[in-house]
N, C-alpha and C positions, 0 to 999 in steps of 0.2 A: 774525079777530073779524070779524065784519062793520061796516065802516067806519065807517055808520049807526050804531053801537054805543058805539064808541070814545069819543065825546066823555062821554058819561054815565057810562062804566064810568071813565074816567079821571077824574071827578068824584066818582065813589062809592070808588074807593081814596083819593084823597085828603083827601076826610072821611073815613073811617074813621082811618085814618094821624095825622090831627091831631086826633081822639076819642081815642088809643091815646096820644099825645104827654100829651093834659091830663089823660091817668088817669082818662079817663071810658069805661071798658070797655063798661057796656051799652049808649047807646050806637054803640061799635064794632062791638058783636056784630048790634045792630039792624041797623047797616049792609050787615055783611057779608053775612048771611039774608037779608035784600032782595034782594039779588043773586040767591036760591034761583029767591025771586019772579018777578024780574022779568027771568031768562036761563035758567031750568032747560034748555033745550035747546044754550046753547050749552058746552059742555064747557072748553073753557078761564075762559069766569068761572066756572063752576063749581069748579074745580079749583082755582084762586089763593084764592075765597071759602074754600073748604074748608081750605086751607093757614092762608091767615090765622086761622082763628076758629081752629082744631088751636093755633096760635102766643100768641095769647091765653089761652083754656083753659089751657092750658100755665104761664103767667104768671099765672093766677088760682088753679093748682093747683087746676084741677078736674081729674085726670086720664083719668077714664072720657071726658068728654065731646073729652078734647083726643087724648087716642087715636083715637076716634073718628072724630075730623072730619080727622085728618093719613093716616085711612090710608083717609078715601076718596080724599084726594088724593092719593095713591099710586096707586088705581085708575086712576086716568087716567093718568097717568106714574110706571108705577113705576121708571123710568131714573133720575131723579132721584136726586141724592147725599142734597140737602139733609133732603128727606122724611125719610128711612131714618134721617137724623143725630135730628130731631125726636120720631121716634117713640122712636128707642133713649135718648133723654134723659129722657122720659115714662117707659120702662120702669126707669132709672136711679134714676128719683126714686119709684117704687116698687119699689125693690132685688129687679126679676124682672129678675136680672144676664144668665141666659143666653137670655134676649129683644130683652137689648139687645145683648148682645154680636151675636145673629143682625143685628140693622138695623145696628151699627155698620161691619160685617163687610161689608156691603154698601156702604155708602159708601164706605170707604176700599176698594174694590175698585177703584173708579170713580175716585176721588182720595186716590192713595195720599199724595200731599205733601201730603195739608190736616193739618196740625196739632191742627186743632181737632177733628177724628175721629178721629186717633189720640189724642189725649185723653180721649175719649170712651170708645171701643175699648180702652186702658190700665185706666180706673178702674173698667169692667165686669171687666173679664179678672181682672182682683186681686181685688178683693169675691167674685168667681165663686168662687175658690179656686186658678187659677190665676194666683199671685205670680209668679213670674220672668217669665211672657210679659208681665204687665199692664204691670210696671216696665221690659221692655224698649217699650214700646210708647211710655209714658210718657217713655222716657229718645227716643228717636227725635223723637216729635212734641217735646222739649226740644230739641232740635238746629234742628229748622225753622224753632221760633218762641220762641228765647231771653228774648223781650221777652211773652211770655206769662206775667202769672204764676200766672196759672193753675195753668200746668200744674209750676210751683215747689211751689207747696201741695202736687197731686195728690200730688206725689212723696214730699213734706217729711211729709205722711200715712202714704201707702204706708210708707214707713221707719219711721215711729213704730209702725203696727200691727207690724210686725215685730222691736223692741227696737230695728231699729241708731239709736242714740238718733244715733250722730255724723254718719251721714247726714242724720236726717229736722232737725239743726240745720244740717249743713248748705244744702239746698235752701230752709229755713226762711230761712236769710238772703241765698239768691239772692232770693228772692222779693220782701224786703225793700230788695236792692239795685235792682231793674227798679222797684218802685213802694215810696220809705219812706214815702209817705202814706197806704198800705194800711192800714185799719183792721182787718179780717181776715189779713192773713197777720201782725200784731203777735200777733193774739189766737192765732196759729196756732206763733207762735216763742216766746207763753210757753206755751199748753199742752204743749209738746215739753218745757220749761225743766220744766214743774211733773210733767209725768210721769217725767221723767228723775230727778229728785230723792225721786218716791213709791219708784219701783222701788229704787236705793239705797239706801233707809232699810227696804223691805221685805227684799230681803236682806242687809241686815247685820243684822238681826232671825234670818234663817235661820240664821245661821254661830252 
């Protein structure tokens, strides 16, 4: 990046970040888009603005725009694993599981020890029907990041979906152990207990 543009670019990034922290996403989007107008011939600036816009639109759940901008960032730096992770996350939210797997695999191939990338891959594999492989990736992620409550919740939900209530309860309890005040973890634990009771009642009526 040209030395003469660096101060202004740094100011732009800082302004956009401040807008995001304030929850003013419209102004953040406007600021990032300004980069395309001001520095259309600066590939680094365009790449970063595209990546940031992808993140913003993902946060806003405007998934088509998120996909479009993160793909634009990938076109500049296809080797960056975090870009593929974000695109994989977009596809996961859309339940486009096979496409999500493809992107997460690219992230994991570059950073095999990244627990968050493995978590994304595991959840996508599980939901795509590759349940054993998905659980394997999730367990690997839990070993790498035992303090990550989201991994334990993914494991709890996965085992709940396989009707393995004991393991679902075990991993739900682990999530609460890691983060006792986590409201989502408490909701998952309650849901597991509720489904288990419902399952037992249903089985009882069938006998």
